[in-house]
Legacy VTK file of the C-alpha trace (Angstrom):
# vtk DataFile Version 3.0
C-alpha trace
ASCII
DATASET POLYDATA
POINTS 251 float
117.965 -79.846 268.264
120.590 -77.361 269.370
124.366 -77.748 269.620
124.180 -76.536 273.217
122.353 -79.780 273.999
125.744 -81.461 273.612
126.945 -79.680 276.772
125.477 -80.951 280.033
124.471 -78.451 282.740
125.990 -80.924 285.196
129.398 -80.103 283.727
128.922 -76.338 283.355
132.319 -74.689 283.884
131.342 -71.163 284.896
134.680 -69.983 286.283
138.282 -71.119 286.564
140.578 -70.775 289.560
144.248 -69.840 289.410
145.054 -73.488 290.162
142.884 -74.596 287.229
144.704 -72.243 284.873
148.122 -73.471 285.991
147.441 -76.773 284.228
147.502 -75.354 280.724
150.993 -73.938 280.231
152.213 -74.849 276.715
150.207 -78.092 276.688
148.744 -77.473 273.219
152.231 -77.724 271.693
152.455 -81.282 273.031
149.106 -82.110 271.420
150.294 -80.689 268.100
153.491 -82.733 268.289
151.489 -85.894 268.986
149.277 -85.169 265.965
152.333 -84.662 263.732
154.002 -87.873 264.846
150.997 -90.181 264.659
148.758 -88.432 262.102
145.901 -89.294 264.430
142.794 -87.175 264.047
142.644 -85.217 267.292
140.182 -82.765 268.785
140.710 -80.796 271.987
137.413 -79.706 273.532
137.043 -76.770 275.939
133.887 -77.270 277.985
134.033 -73.793 279.479
134.004 -72.152 276.047
131.866 -74.946 274.542
134.232 -75.017 271.605
137.123 -76.823 269.935
140.501 -75.520 271.049
142.411 -77.624 268.531
141.574 -79.781 265.503
144.308 -81.731 263.727
144.710 -81.863 259.970
143.219 -85.168 258.854
141.052 -84.754 255.714
139.146 -88.026 256.075
137.162 -86.776 259.072
136.749 -83.054 258.306
134.017 -83.210 255.617
136.229 -81.362 253.145
136.905 -78.468 255.526
140.181 -77.190 256.953
140.952 -77.568 260.665
140.535 -73.797 261.091
137.053 -73.935 259.534
136.050 -76.761 261.896
137.383 -74.822 264.896
135.389 -71.776 263.809
132.204 -73.848 263.353
132.604 -75.541 266.710
129.911 -78.079 267.514
127.864 -76.677 264.637
130.180 -78.846 262.517
128.467 -81.962 263.848
125.015 -80.492 263.495
125.692 -79.818 259.802
127.566 -82.971 258.799
126.067 -85.672 261.058
122.633 -87.164 260.172
119.826 -85.920 262.433
119.247 -89.312 264.078
122.935 -89.693 264.932
123.154 -86.099 266.162
120.267 -86.798 268.529
122.115 -89.927 269.641
125.217 -87.825 270.370
123.134 -85.643 272.693
121.892 -88.767 274.479
125.442 -90.131 274.786
126.649 -86.789 276.112
124.007 -86.697 278.842
124.532 -90.333 279.803
128.302 -89.853 279.847
128.176 -86.920 282.241
125.746 -88.802 284.463
128.295 -91.625 284.604
131.228 -89.303 285.332
129.292 -87.599 288.098
129.364 -90.863 290.071
133.110 -91.512 289.624
135.442 -90.467 292.480
137.190 -87.252 291.448
140.666 -88.801 291.595
139.617 -91.526 289.093
137.900 -89.396 286.445
140.936 -89.057 284.204
141.260 -92.858 284.068
138.080 -93.345 282.028
137.594 -93.308 278.260
134.245 -93.141 276.471
133.942 -94.627 272.981
131.078 -94.392 270.481
130.351 -94.654 266.746
128.373 -92.341 264.487
128.075 -91.343 260.841
129.578 -88.195 259.360
129.921 -86.849 255.829
133.261 -87.065 254.106
134.564 -84.626 251.485
132.503 -86.430 248.798
129.235 -85.977 250.745
129.094 -89.685 251.528
128.477 -90.913 255.043
131.225 -92.878 256.780
131.058 -94.554 260.178
133.633 -93.149 262.584
134.641 -93.811 266.168
135.253 -91.211 268.845
137.338 -91.996 271.913
137.247 -89.203 274.453
138.938 -88.717 277.807
139.310 -85.705 280.116
142.775 -84.296 280.808
142.088 -81.065 282.710
139.534 -80.972 285.514
138.461 -77.986 287.561
139.051 -78.027 291.312
135.390 -79.028 291.615
136.057 -82.075 289.459
134.198 -80.905 286.352
135.676 -81.710 282.967
137.309 -78.544 281.649
139.249 -79.901 278.675
139.118 -83.276 276.949
140.913 -84.972 274.082
139.080 -86.891 271.382
140.758 -89.331 268.996
138.839 -90.032 265.769
139.225 -93.153 263.636
137.243 -95.277 261.213
134.892 -97.548 263.132
135.313 -101.307 263.026
131.555 -101.725 263.562
128.749 -101.658 261.019
126.263 -99.279 262.661
126.100 -96.256 264.938
126.058 -96.520 268.717
128.329 -99.092 270.410
128.788 -96.779 273.381
131.228 -97.940 276.040
133.206 -96.527 278.939
136.322 -98.276 280.149
138.610 -97.644 283.079
142.322 -98.097 282.566
143.831 -101.158 284.250
140.385 -102.585 284.959
138.706 -105.698 283.563
135.334 -103.955 283.624
133.656 -102.216 280.700
130.343 -100.358 280.789
128.002 -100.425 277.785
125.211 -97.900 277.283
121.798 -99.338 276.430
120.475 -96.576 274.168
116.873 -97.703 274.666
116.868 -97.597 278.464
119.682 -95.072 278.911
121.312 -97.370 281.478
124.956 -98.377 281.759
125.523 -102.136 281.921
128.806 -103.493 283.327
130.525 -106.438 281.669
133.971 -107.979 281.572
136.343 -106.790 278.855
137.409 -109.091 276.044
140.797 -110.633 276.768
142.930 -112.303 274.105
145.047 -115.380 274.669
148.788 -115.228 274.093
148.338 -117.311 270.926
145.629 -115.009 269.552
147.863 -111.995 270.168
150.740 -113.712 268.347
148.555 -114.481 265.344
147.278 -110.893 265.186
150.778 -109.456 265.458
152.123 -111.628 262.652
149.112 -110.756 260.502
149.831 -107.070 261.226
153.359 -107.656 259.904
151.934 -109.102 256.682
152.668 -112.789 257.258
150.476 -115.426 255.615
148.839 -118.305 257.498
151.648 -120.603 256.318
154.362 -118.170 257.457
152.632 -117.679 260.798
152.442 -121.422 261.402
156.198 -121.693 260.808
156.968 -118.789 263.123
155.034 -120.146 266.104
155.620 -123.861 265.376
151.996 -124.956 264.994
150.118 -126.447 262.043
148.260 -124.379 259.466
144.992 -125.967 260.649
145.741 -124.863 264.217
146.363 -121.292 263.035
143.000 -121.397 261.242
141.345 -122.733 264.410
142.709 -119.856 266.501
141.627 -117.353 263.874
138.044 -118.708 263.926
137.966 -118.494 267.736
139.306 -114.955 267.500
136.527 -113.940 265.082
133.889 -115.384 267.410
135.352 -113.641 270.449
135.530 -110.223 268.782
132.348 -110.537 266.728
134.137 -109.888 263.423
134.305 -111.664 260.078
137.924 -111.471 258.972
141.461 -110.651 260.077
141.318 -107.041 258.911
138.316 -106.434 261.162
139.932 -108.367 264.010
143.108 -106.295 263.785
141.173 -103.010 263.649
139.102 -104.031 266.669
142.184 -105.086 268.628
144.059 -101.873 267.875
141.084 -99.609 268.597
140.443 -101.378 271.904
144.082 -101.616 273.021
144.106 -105.412 273.022
147.584 -105.619 271.477
LINES 1 252
251 0 1 2 3 4 5 6 7 8 9 10 11 12 13 14 15 16 17 18 19 20 21 22 23 24 25 26 27 28 29 30 31 32 33 34 35 36 37 38 39 40 41 42 43 44 45 46 47 48 49 50 51 52 53 54 55 56 57 58 59 60 61 62 63 64 65 66 67 68 69 70 71 72 73 74 75 76 77 78 79 80 81 82 83 84 85 86 87 88 89 90 91 92 93 94 95 96 97 98 99 100 101 102 103 104 105 106 107 108 109 110 111 112 113 114 115 116 117 118 119 120 121 122 123 124 125 126 127 128 129 130 131 132 133 134 135 136 137 138 139 140 141 142 143 144 145 146 147 148 149 150 151 152 153 154 155 156 157 158 159 160 161 162 163 164 165 166 167 168 169 170 171 172 173 174 175 176 177 178 179 180 181 182 183 184 185 186 187 188 189 190 191 192 193 194 195 196 197 198 199 200 201 202 203 204 205 206 207 208 209 210 211 212 213 214 215 216 217 218 219 220 221 222 223 224 225 226 227 228 229 230 231 232 233 234 235 236 237 238 239 240 241 242 243 244 245 246 247 248 249 250
């Protein structure tokens, strides 16, 4: 396996036009400000250079390294700190993702986000399951992805994979079948107004009793809605439900 396998020939950015370069004026300062405000773990990927242009300072996801060290390692960082099976999966996801993007109308490509889970070592050499959400923000005039932003978080799932692509303001979601390599369309999960209320009050730290008083329903009814919520999201408790909802922009 080679780190270059993570870069698809279909998205090879061999040259940049003057119009392409006009996109980049001072943009990295905005990314840095976003990282400071949110403390999100952020990567900016340059597909022409096949490198990281920016890595934010979030120690949980950097395997004990500094952002500068990760930038200098580039994609070799993943090769070193991701288990071999998951690294091979990342190559598969990369190829499938670019195949998908190749069939999207150029004007819609920035509206799509790919999400996937994989294991990586933390500073204590233990593997943790993380989620990557990646979207392009600069395209070349030809429509190839030049630069993309990746947001890293702890995964709400229990195993690697879970590869999806979603389009903003669409009810459709595409899941990648890792065995067949095919994308399968399905309808996104939608929460009811009551389920959203219950999640929001839980997020604020309210108990079941306090929630029932706030929304004027019985404690048993709150419990009923919570059980339906767990079934809908495929989770086992409110912490997992909240993490899933936040990671998938359901709130």
